[in-house]
N, C-alpha and C positions, 0 to 999 in steps of 0.2 A: 313317783318315788315309792318305794316299797319298804314297809317296816315288818320285821319278823319278831317272834317272841324273844329273840336274842338282842336285836339292835333297837327295840322299840323306844328306848329312852335316849338314843343318840340322835341329836339333831342332824337333819340332812339339809344341805344347802340347795336352794333354788336360784339359779342364775337367770336374771332378766336382761335381755339384750335389746337395745335400741335398734329400730329398723329404719334404713334411709329411704326417703321418698324425695321426689323433686317439687313437691307442692310447698308453696308458701302458706303454711297453716298454723304457725305459732306453736305454743305449747299444747300438746294434746294429752288428755288424761284417759288412759285405758284401765280396764278392770281384769285383774287375774283372779280366777276362782279356783279354790282348793276344795275338792269334794271326795268323799269316800266312794271308791268303785265297789258298789254293793256286791256285784256278781263275783268279785275276786277277793273279797274281804271277810274277816270275822263277822258273823252276823250280829254280834253285840255292837258293832260300830255302824251298822246299816242305817240307824236312825239319826246319826249326827248331821246337824245342819252344815251346809257349805259355809266356807268363809272366804272373804275376798281381800285383795291387796290393790289399792290404787297406785298406778304408775304414771308419773308425768314424763312425757318424751319431749325434750326441748328441740325445737326446730333448728336446723342448720342451713336452711334455705332463705336467701335474701332476695327480695324483689329488686329487679334492676334490668338493665339490658347493656349489651356490648356492642360497640361500633368497631368495624375493622376496615380501614382504607386500603385499596389496592396499591402496593408498593409504598405504603406509609404516607401517601399524599393524594390529593385530589386536584387535578389540573384539566382544564378545558380551554378552548379558544373560541373567538367570535365566529368562526366559520361554522359552528354548530357541533363541534366534536363533543364527545361524551367521555365521562369517566364514571366509576361506580365505587360505592362502599357497601358493606353489608351490616345488617342489624339483626340481633338475636337476643331473646330474653335470657336472663341468667337463672330463672326458676320457673317452675310450672305454675300458671295461674289457675284459679278455679273457674274463671270465666274469661271472656275475650279481653285483650289488652290492645288498644288502638294507640299507635304512635303517630303523632302529626309531624310533618316535615316541612319547613318553611325556609325560604332564602330571603335575607335581608336586602338583596339587591337583584330583582328579577331582570333588571336590564343587563346583568352580567351572567347570571346563572339561574336556571330553572330546575325544579325538583318535583316528583309526584307529591300529592297532598298528604298521603298517609300510607301506612302499612298496618295490617291487622293480624295479631297473633291469637291463636285459640289453644285450649287446653290439648289439642291434638298436635298442633305444629309448632308449639312454642319454642322448641329446641332446633327448628330448621331455620337457618339464616336466610333472611330475605334481602334481595338486592334493591339498592336505591340508585337509580340512574341520574346523574347530574349532567345537564346539557348547557353548553356555552350559548349565550344570547348575543346577537349582533346588534350593534349600534354604530353611528357614524362618527362618534367623538374620538379624537386623538388623545387617548388617556393612558396609554401603556398598559402594563399588567395590573389588573385590579383584583384585590383579594375581598371576597365576600363571605359571609358566614351562613352556613346551613344549621338550623337548630332542630334537633329531635327531642320531642316531649311527649309525655304520656297525656293522652286526652282523658282527664279525670271523669268526665261525665259519662264516657262510654267504655270504661275500663274496670277491670277488677279493682276493688277498693284497695287491696293490699299494695297495688302499684301506684296509688294516687300520690304519695310522697316522694316517688323516685325523682331525682334531680334531672333537669334537662341536660343534654349533652350537645356539643357543637362540632361541626367540621368546617375547616377553612378551605375555601375553594379559590384557586388563582385562575383567572381568565385572561389569556393572552390576547392582546389588541391585534386586530387585522387591518386597522385603519393607519394610513401613511399620510403624513402632512405633505401637501403639494398643491399645485394647481394646473389647470389644462387650458391651453390656448387653442382656440378654434378660429381659423381664417375663413372668411366668407369666399366660397368657391375655391378654397385652397390657396389663395394668393392675396396680396394687398397691393393695389395699383392705384395711383392718383396722377393728376396732371397739374402743371404749373398754372393752369386756369383756375385753380382752387377747387377742383373736384375732390370728393371724399370717398374713402372706403372704410369698411368696419371689420373688426374682429372681436371675438368674446373671450372673456376670462372667467373661470369659475374654479372655486376650491375643490379638491378631491376628497376631503374629509371635514367633519364639522369641528371648528375650533371651540375653545372654552372662553375666548374672549375675541375682541375684533382683531381682524388681520387687514393691514393696510398695504396696498400694492401700488407702487409708482410706475409710471409709463413714461419712457423718455426716448426721444430720437437723438441719434448721434449727429444728425446734420439738420438743425432747425431751419436752414436756409432752403431745404428742399420739402420738408414735411413737419407738421406739428401733430401733437396728439393730445388726448384726454390726460390730465395730470396725474390723478390718483383714483384708485377705486377702494372702497371700504366694504369688507365682508364681515358680517356679524354671525353669532351662532344661530341666528334665525334665517338670514338670507344667504348663507354660505353656499347653498347648492343651486342658487339662481344665477345663470350666466349674466354678466354685466358687459355692456358694449363699450369698446374703445373706438373713437372715431379718429381717423387719420385724414389730415387735410393737406392737399398740395400747396406749396408756397412759390409765388412767382419770383423769379429773378430775371435779369436782363442778359445773362450769359448764355451764349450758344454752347451748351455743355452736353447735349444729348440727354438720353435716358440716364438717370442717376439712381443708384441703389443705396439706400441707407438702412441702418439697423435700428429697430425699435426694441428697447429692452424692458422687460417686465420683471420687477424686482419687489420682493417682500421687504418692507421697511421694518427691520427687526426690532428697533427701539421702542416702537409704538404697536407692535403686533404680539399675538399669542406666542409665547416663548417656543412652543413646539414647532412653529413655522420659521423660526429664526434661520435655521440651516437649509431651508429649501433653496435649490439652485435657481438662478436667474434663467429666463427663457428669452429668446429673440425672435423677432418677426422681421423678415426682409421686405421692405416696401420699395417699390420702384416709382420714380416720378418722371413722367414723360415731359420732355422740354417743349415749350411753345415758342422759343426764339429761333428765328431763321437768319442765317448769314446773308447779308445784302447791304446795299447803301441806297440812299435816296438823294436825288438832285432836286433843288428848288430854284428856278429862275426868278430873278427880280422882275416883277410886272408880268411874269408869265413868258418873257422872251428875252433874248440877249442881243443887244444891238451895240455896235461900236462904229466910229468913223475913222477914215484914213488919216484924219487930222490928229489921231491918237487918243480920241475919247475912250473911256473905259466903261464897262458894265460888269456886273457880278452875277454869279450864281453860287449856290451853297451845296456842299455834299456832307452827308452825315451817314454814319453806319446805322443799320437797323437793329443791330444786336451787339452786345458787349463781347469783344474778342478776348481770348485768353492771353494774346500777345499782340504786338503792334500790327497794324494793317496799313500798308503804304499804298 
């Protein structure tokens, strides 16, 4: 400002303007110095002391961070698919800021341990990749929580009080309730002599409670089976053996084919397995009965006399017929 012999007694206004920065630095006091410019002023004023004005500049920067989800949601599935969200600081720190990232259910979703912002990259958004984790439980879509928090011990103190923020992650299940039947050598065959054959049953996914499977033949006169199998959340993936045993009858009926049905007993099984469809195994039972008849003579021979005496022999069928045999 310049004063002349004319305006020397007219006050001149000095405007002080706050300058914006991005630092979280609170209220800063600076000093404005007013001094006579000796080289360009009346020499009588050269010896005047400088005077100062203290100026407080109030900070408008607030420590914090912003999370932005892709498409406003975070979704993965158990096949290992990924989704991302970004994190960026809201203001410039004076030293590093470390944000820890944790999942409350690593069996459903995993994340990197942390991201670090410096005074140089504080305003560059960093990407956090969320990865779906596979498990064997039939549990549908599970929502887990990702927490982003300032690591106080390793961060600018101005960020210590910043509140944690969370991201909800939906993990889509890829496990389907069901069971698999595996026949020994691809078929099930027994005979009426009481021979046996086997097949195995195993669940396709881990239940949250027991699953009881019934095994039943539609013709118990030809073959019988193991009654039930119980799978638990522990042994669900261990195949259990079903033994099929041939049943003897006296009928000449050739090779018979019966159906063995494997059924989940819904009333006493994990609800997720209630709707699982039955499966059937075709079992063949080979007949051991042969059509024929046997004659037995009394005393080993048959003798009669012309006087009209009698003797006897017997006749009996060797197997039960389906209809009369004359």
